[in-house]
C-alpha positions, 0 to 999 in steps of 0.5 A: 689724823692729819698733822699740821704741815706749818713750820711752827707746829714742831713735833709733828703735834696735832694742829687743833686749827686744822680738822679735816671737812670729811670728818664733819661730812661723811658725804663729803668725799662722795660730792667732790671729785679727787682735784676738788678734794685736793685743792680744798685740803691744801687750801685748809693747811695753807690757812691752818699754818697762816694761823699757826704763825700768826699765833706764834708771832703774838707770842714772840718776845723781844730779845732781851737787852742787858745795855750797860747803866750809865753812872752820872750823878750830878757832880759837886764840882759842877755845882754852880752851872747847875745852878744857874741852869736851874734859875734859867729854866724856872724863868723859862718855866714861868713863861711856859705857864703864862703862855699856857694860861693865855692860850687855854682862855681863847679868845676871851671871856665875851667871846667864851659866854657868846659861844657857850651861852647864845650859840649853845656850844661846847668849848673845844676842849670839852669837845675833846674830853667826850671824843678821847678816852682820857684826857692825857692827849699830845697836843701839838703846837699850842703856842702857835700864833702868838706874837705874829705881825697881825696880832695874837691868834692863841693855838692858831684858832684850832688845836690840834694833837694826837689822842685815843679813842677807843685805843687808837691813836688818832689825829685831831683837827678842832676849830676854836671858835671862841678866837676871831670867830673860827675865822681861819688865817695864815696860821690857821692854815699852816697849823692844819696842814702840819696836822694831817702831815703827821697823820700821812707820815705815821698813817693815823686815822685823821678826825675834823671837829669843823666849827669855822666861819671860813678864810679871814678875807683881808689876808686872803693872799696869804691863804689861798693862792699859793701851793702850801696855802688853803687848798692843800688841805683838801689835796691832803684829804683826797691823797689820804683817802687814796692811801687808807688812812681813815678820816671822819668829820664832825660838824659842830659849827659853822662850815662856811666857804672852802671850809665846807669841803672838809666834811664832805670829803671826809670818809664819814661825817656826824652832824650835830642838829641846829649847831652844824650848818654847811653852806658855800655863802650864807644866809647873808649873801642869799640875801644880797644876791637874790633878795631872799631871806632864809634861815642857817637851818634851811640853807644847810642844817643837819636835816637838810644835809642828812635827809636831802643832800646826803652830804652828812652820814649820822645825824645827832641831836646833841653834841655828845651824840655826835661824839658817840657816833664818832667813837663807833665810827672809829671802832669799824676801822680795821686796826687789829691792836695788840693786848696789852700786857703789863711790863715790867718797865725800869725807871731811869736812875735819876730823877727827871726834874734834874734835866732843868739843871742840865737844860743848857743856859749858856753855850760857852760851857757845855755838860756832857750830853749823856747825863741828859740821856741817862735821865731819860733811858729806861733803867739808865742804860745805854749801849754806846757806840763809837765811845771813843771816836768823834767825842762831841757827838754821842751814839748807842742804843736804849730803851725808852718804856720799853721801845728800842731806840737809837739815840744821836746826841751832840753837845758841840759842834760836829767835828769830822770825826763826829760826823763821820760816826753819826753818818754810820750809826744813822745807817746802821738803825736805817738798815735795822729798823731801829727809830732814831732820838736825836737830842740836839745842842749845836754849836753857836757859831761855825769854826773860823778859817785862820790858816791852810791847816784849819782850811783843810780841816773845815773842807774835810768837816763839811764833807763828813757833814754832807755825808751825815745829812744825806744819811738822815735824809734817805733813813726810812726809820721814824725820826724824833728830834728834841732840842734841848739847847741851841739849834744853829747853822748847818749842823742843826740840819744833820741833827735831823732839823725841821728841814729834814723832815722828822716825825716829831720836832720839840723844843726844851724852853731854854732852846734857841733857834737862829743861824747864830746865837746872840752874842755871835753876830760878829760872824755873820757880818762882813769883816771890811765894815767900818768899826763903829758901824760894825758895832751898831750894826752887831748890836741891832742883830744881837737885839734880834737874834735874841728876840728871834731864837727864842723857843716861844718865838720859834713855836709860834710860827710853827717852826716846831710841834711844840715846847715841852718842859724837861721833866716831861721829854721821856713821857712825849717820847713815849707816847711819840714811839707808840704813835709811831708804831701804831701803824702796823696794826692796820690790817688793809695795808698789806693790800694797798702795798700789794696794789702799789707794787702792781701800779 
């Protein structure tokens, strides 16, 4: 009896995956030379060992951990701080709910009626319900487009995010034609590019639901010519295809001018009869140029592109059928997801609602950031790293819904010691391939230079912060940042701010994003100004800082991936970690990596 040579089949047990070919056919030995028999036998043994290894890998379990529990209950002595934070959190939550309602209304009641009744199209959120397994998708930057110079563009005219299709996390970019008729503004382009960036960085399939009237021509100088403007969408599509990131397009409305390239560059495209159209110039332009009158359906309808031009691959009679096609296309992608196993996940010992009391209102008094950590991690467990060194920065290991993460959390300035500690810990996580979670609450103003000793301390601090910035920038592991308080000055870079390319960055509603916090404008003004003039400048700058540092102002300009409520943080981080992990299940990446190595 032949035995498996794989190292995992220990004890010389017979491997059921291996059956010698001549046991199936007695004439096999007669039809092959000894050399052929040897080669085939070696190949089957190799295949057998691969099957055994993969089978054992599926059964492997993560190493057990017994991290210490963080005992961080709310302290009665700080009750006045908790109450002040809670009042501020409730006010921020009220603003959050008002803006959410405004965004959900899209272009307003008249636009919705025209979209659904006259054009007989589904609303964008109804489309997503048909496309996804459930309504629990992660929406990105829902407040983008609010409060801009050229007016409010709810959700920037398109919804983006990540949802599950047949169990697979996919990025979606869905135009909302109720907002300005689906016209693309500069903020629309920026939001679409960010969604593609998320797909590229995390190797996620991308689904486009196209229903757009093209670019808003009065702002064409901010949409068309530059590197990171409209044309970058098509460049990204080509790069994504080249790196085997699947893309599917559903034409469920107008695809005019530049928008026509999105479905034609996608790998598979579905088009809806009498609703979808694809053309560079619509019927009005044809009439103006040639005098000929033509219907949208004859010029660029689903029949034409499915039967004549071949621009689309699947013809759908109605929208529901189109999303069924899309779900079936996603099921053909080369991913092998693991079987879902019910695991005993420890909930934190403390309620997530208590985070509303811990979200800082004032930066003059900061609570221990471990209180926040203990309300996010499994079982409130946390293995702290360098606990006695650089105390303004907390670093350590924890699990969130079973995912091992390295946590970097600060509640004050990054001192020399704290920055060195942060550099060490980030490099440690990078070495061990452990994702990083940054909880950012940086100081509102830099330390002043008042003496030679202070100047020397500041110089050392700058060098240490530079080292931490380099460690964060060069770390190849996934990074998630949540701004729980202040995002101020250079400290925010070392804590993986937007410029340092985290996979995801979210803000709490109380967060402030600015060079300096409101009330600290004096540190930004020249000291030699006249007293009265300086006071006026300081008041004006503080007023602008208060307005422009708001989390909602930041999110309206897409400086982040969205504002999230503190009590939702654990769920959002869990989804992000699930999303990031999915890329290891794409089976075709090994072939891609070997091809890149040959290049």
